[in-house]
N, C-alpha and C positions, 0 to 999 in steps of 0.2 A: 447462982443463976447468972451470975455475970459471965461465966464461961459459955453458957448457951446463948446468951445474948450476943456475945462476941462472935461465936461461930455462926449465928444467923446473920449477923451483920457482915461477916466475911463472905458468907454465901451470897448475900445481896450484892456485895461489892464485886464478887467474881462474876455473878450474873450480869451486872452492869458493865464489867470489863468485856465480857463476851459480846454484849449488844454494841458497845462502843467499837470493838474490833470489826464487827460485821458492818457497822455504819462506815467505818474507815475504809474498808474494802470497797464498799459501794461508791464512796466518794472518790477513791483512787481510780476506780474504773471510769468515772466521769471526769477525771482530772483534765483540766483545760490544756496542760502541757502535753499530755499523752494524746489528746484529740488533735492538737496542732501538729504534732509529729505525724500522726496518722493521716491527717488532711494533706500535709506536705508530701508524704510518701505517695498518696493516691494521685495528687496533682502531677508529681514526677512521672508516675506510671502512665497517666493520661497523656502527658506531653510526649513521652517516648512512643506510645501507641500512635498518636497523631503523626509523629515524624515517620514512623514505619508506614503508615497509610499513605502519606504524601510520597514517600520514596517508591512504594509499590505502584501508586497511580502514575508517577513519572515513568517508571519502567514499562508499565502497560501501554502508555501513550507512545513511548519510543518504539516498543515492539509492534504496535499497530501501524505506526508510520513506516517502519522498515518493511512490514508485511505488504503495505499498499505500494511501496516503492518496488518491491520484488514482483508484485502482481503486474504493475505497469511495465516493468522490464520484461517479464515473461510474455506479456501481450505484445510488446514491441518485437521481441524475438520471434514470436509466432507469426506476426505480420510479415517480418523480413523473410522467414522461411517460406511462407506462402508466396511472397513476391518472387523469391529465387526459384521456386518450383514452377511458377508461371513462366518465368524467363527461360527456363531450361529447355522446355519443349516448344516446338513451333506452334504458333497459334493456328496456322493454316499451311497446308502443303498441296502443291499441285498434284494431279493424278500421276504424272510421270516422275514425281519427286525431284524435278529439276529446279523448282522454285519453292521457297518457304518464306513465310512471314512470321517474324518473331516480335514479341513485345519487349521493349527495353525501357528501363527507368530513365525518365528525363532528368539528366544531371543538373540542369539549370534550376529545377524545382525540387531537387532531392530532399531538401530540408523542410518543405511545406508539409502541413498536416495531411492534405490529400495528395497522395503520390500520383504524378502524371506519368503516362507512358508514351513512348514513341514507337512507331512501326518501323521495323528494319526488314527490308527486302533482301533476300539472299539468293543469288544466282549460283546454284550448286555446281553448274557446269564450269563456270569460270572462277568461282570462289569469291566473286564480288559481292559487297554488301553496301546498300545505300538506304537512305531514309527519305520518303516523300515528305514535303513540308507544306503546311497550310499557309495560304496567303489569300488576299482579296483579288478577285478578278476586276475587270474594267467596270463592272456594274456594282462593285462593292460587296459582292457575295463571296463567301468562303470558297476557295478552290484549291485543288491539290497542285503543287509544283513538283513534277516528276523529276527524279534524279537522272543524270546522264549515265546510262549504262546500256549494254546491248539491248536491243528491242525488247521491251517488256510486253509479254503477251497480253491480249485483251482480257482473258479470263483472270489473270493476276491483277490487272488494273481494276476490273469489276469487283473482285473480292476486297481490294484495298478501299475502294470507294464505298462499298457496303459497310466496311468496318468503321470508316470515318463518318458515315451517314451524311453524305452530302445530298 
């Protein structure tokens, strides 16, 4: 009987070894070193993702800034083209086409936010071009100072005065 008792005790020991191995695997899965390594790896991944997010946010902000600068530049170019179109054609022409009034950008205030214009009178018969200037009369009211050129017809003067709204 001793051989049966030995075989049963061997079986018990083998069963115990199986249980111990299963326990060992469970403990290895919960191994603090393995967990530390896993935590470290996850922290590194998190750091890398945060760096990517920061880089992408920076790129987005830069792209938005460039876009707004381009929009402002396009708006400025559109305003300039509009101004050039206005300056290209006469604002007013006499019926016989001998006189024309053009708008001209005021070069003294060209850098100001609000563009100012001057009126330029063109005598097409002689090719002369002059600008009437605003000044105060004796009573302190605004008045036009007419340029010296051949006689400016009354209808041209009337149109200029209406444009200036005196």
